[in-house]
C-alpha positions as a Markdown table, in Angstrom:
| # | Residue | x | y | z |
|---|---|---|---|---|
| 1 | Asn | -32.8 | -16.5 | -15.1 |
| 2 | Ser | -31.2 | -13.1 | -15.8 |
| 3 | Ala | -31.6 | -12.0 | -12.2 |
| 4 | Ala | -29.5 | -14.9 | -11.0 |
| 5 | Gly | -26.9 | -14.2 | -13.6 |
| 6 | Ala | -26.7 | -10.5 | -12.5 |
| 7 | Ser | -26.2 | -11.5 | -8.9 |
| 8 | Asp | -23.5 | -14.0 | -9.8 |
| 9 | Ala | -21.7 | -11.3 | -11.8 |
| 10 | Ser | -21.9 | -8.8 | -9.0 |
| 11 | Ala | -20.7 | -11.4 | -6.4 |
| 12 | Ser | -17.5 | -11.9 | -8.4 |
| 13 | Ala | -16.9 | -8.3 | -9.3 |
| 14 | Val | -13.6 | -6.9 | -8.0 |
| 15 | Val | -14.4 | -3.9 | -5.8 |
| 16 | Gly | -11.0 | -2.7 | -4.7 |
| 17 | Arg | -7.8 | -1.4 | -6.2 |
| 18 | Cys | -4.1 | -2.1 | -5.6 |
| 19 | Ser | -2.7 | 0.7 | -3.6 |
| 20 | Glu | 0.5 | 0.7 | -5.6 |
| 21 | Cys | -0.6 | 0.3 | -9.3 |
| 22 | Arg | -4.4 | 1.0 | -9.0 |
| 23 | Ala | -5.2 | -2.3 | -10.8 |
| 24 | Pro | -8.4 | -4.0 | -9.8 |
| 25 | Trp | -7.7 | -6.0 | -6.7 |
| 26 | Asp | -9.7 | -7.0 | -3.6 |
| 27 | Thr | -7.7 | -9.8 | -1.8 |
| 28 | His | -6.1 | -8.9 | 1.5 |
| 29 | His | -2.9 | -10.8 | 2.5 |
| 30 | Gly | -1.9 | -10.6 | 6.2 |
| 31 | Gly | 1.7 | -9.5 | 5.4 |
| 32 | Arg | 0.6 | -6.6 | 3.2 |
| 33 | Val | 0.1 | -3.8 | 5.8 |
| 34 | Cys | 0.7 | -0.1 | 6.1 |
| 35 | Cys | 4.2 | 0.4 | 7.4 |
| 36 | Val | 3.0 | 3.2 | 9.6 |
| 37 | Cys | -0.2 | 1.9 | 11.3 |
| 38 | Arg | -0.2 | -1.8 | 10.3 |
| 39 | Ala | -3.6 | -1.6 | 8.8 |
| 40 | Leu | -4.3 | -4.1 | 5.9 |
| 41 | Val | -3.5 | -2.6 | 2.5 |
| 42 | Leu | -4.7 | -3.9 | -0.8 |
| 43 | Val | -1.5 | -4.8 | -2.8 |
| 44 | Cys | -1.7 | -7.1 | -5.8 |
| 45 | Asp | 0.6 | -10.0 | -6.2 |
| 46 | Ala | 2.6 | -8.4 | -9.0 |
| 47 | Cys | 3.4 | -5.3 | -7.0 |
| 48 | Asp | 4.2 | -7.3 | -3.9 |
| 49 | Gly | 6.5 | -9.5 | -6.0 |
| 50 | Ser | 8.3 | -6.5 | -7.4 |
| 51 | Ser | 8.6 | -4.7 | -4.1 |
| 52 | Gln | 12.1 | -4.6 | -2.8 |
| 53 | His | 11.1 | -4.1 | 0.9 |
| 54 | Gly | 7.4 | -4.7 | 1.1 |
| 55 | Glu | 6.6 | -1.3 | 2.7 |
| 56 | Tyr | 3.1 | -0.1 | 1.8 |
| 57 | Tyr | 1.0 | 2.8 | 2.9 |
| 58 | Cys | -2.8 | 3.0 | 3.6 |
| 59 | Ala | -4.8 | 5.9 | 2.3 |
| 60 | Glu | -4.4 | 7.8 | 5.6 |
| 61 | His | -0.6 | 7.6 | 5.4 |
| 62 | Ala | -0.1 | 7.8 | 1.6 |
| 63 | Glu | 1.6 | 11.2 | 2.0 |
| 64 | Leu | 4.4 | 9.6 | 3.9 |
| 65 | Arg | 5.4 | 7.5 | 0.9 |
| 66 | Gly | 9.1 | 8.3 | 0.2 |
| 67 | Val | 9.8 | 10.0 | 3.5 |
| 68 | Tyr | 8.8 | 7.4 | 6.1 |
| 69 | Phe | 10.1 | 3.9 | 6.2 |
| 70 | His | 9.6 | 1.2 | 8.9 |
| 71 | Phe | 12.9 | -0.5 | 8.2 |
| 72 | Ile | 15.6 | 2.2 | 8.3 |
| 73 | Asp | 18.7 | 0.0 | 8.7 |
| 74 | Arg | 19.2 | -0.1 | 4.9 |
| 75 | Phe | 19.7 | 3.7 | 4.7 |
| 76 | Asp | 23.0 | 5.6 | 5.2 |
| 77 | Ala | 23.2 | 8.8 | 7.3 |
| 78 | Pro | 22.6 | 11.3 | 4.4 |
| 79 | Ala | 19.5 | 9.3 | 3.3 |
| 80 | Leu | 18.1 | 9.4 | 6.9 |
| 81 | Glu | 18.7 | 13.2 | 7.0 |
| 82 | Glu | 16.8 | 13.6 | 3.8 |
| 83 | Gln | 13.9 | 11.6 | 5.2 |
| 84 | Ala | 14.0 | 13.6 | 8.4 |
| 85 | Ala | 13.8 | 16.8 | 6.3 |
| 86 | Gly | 10.9 | 15.4 | 4.4 |
| 87 | Leu | 9.0 | 14.6 | 7.6 |
| 88 | Arg | 9.7 | 18.1 | 8.9 |
| 89 | Arg | 8.3 | 19.6 | 5.7 |
| 90 | Leu | 5.1 | 17.5 | 6.2 |
| 91 | Leu | 4.7 | 18.7 | 9.8 |
| 92 | Ala | 5.2 | 22.4 | 8.9 |
């Protein structure tokens, strides 16, 4: 029955994309959340495995990538000043 085959195919179709590499991906993992609002973010296993700090951004906060980080203890004072300047530019 071709109708049954079509519904089986659509049931297994990947409907999302990794927020990092845009590869087809539709599996949420509880630890892969936006570092700003904590919303679940689609991140594939390859990107999660290669991430140094596991900080991801949802679509609403994507513009903060590179200027906002949840864990700031790894940055020195000049890097923090650069981030602050980037955040001020976004607010302007």
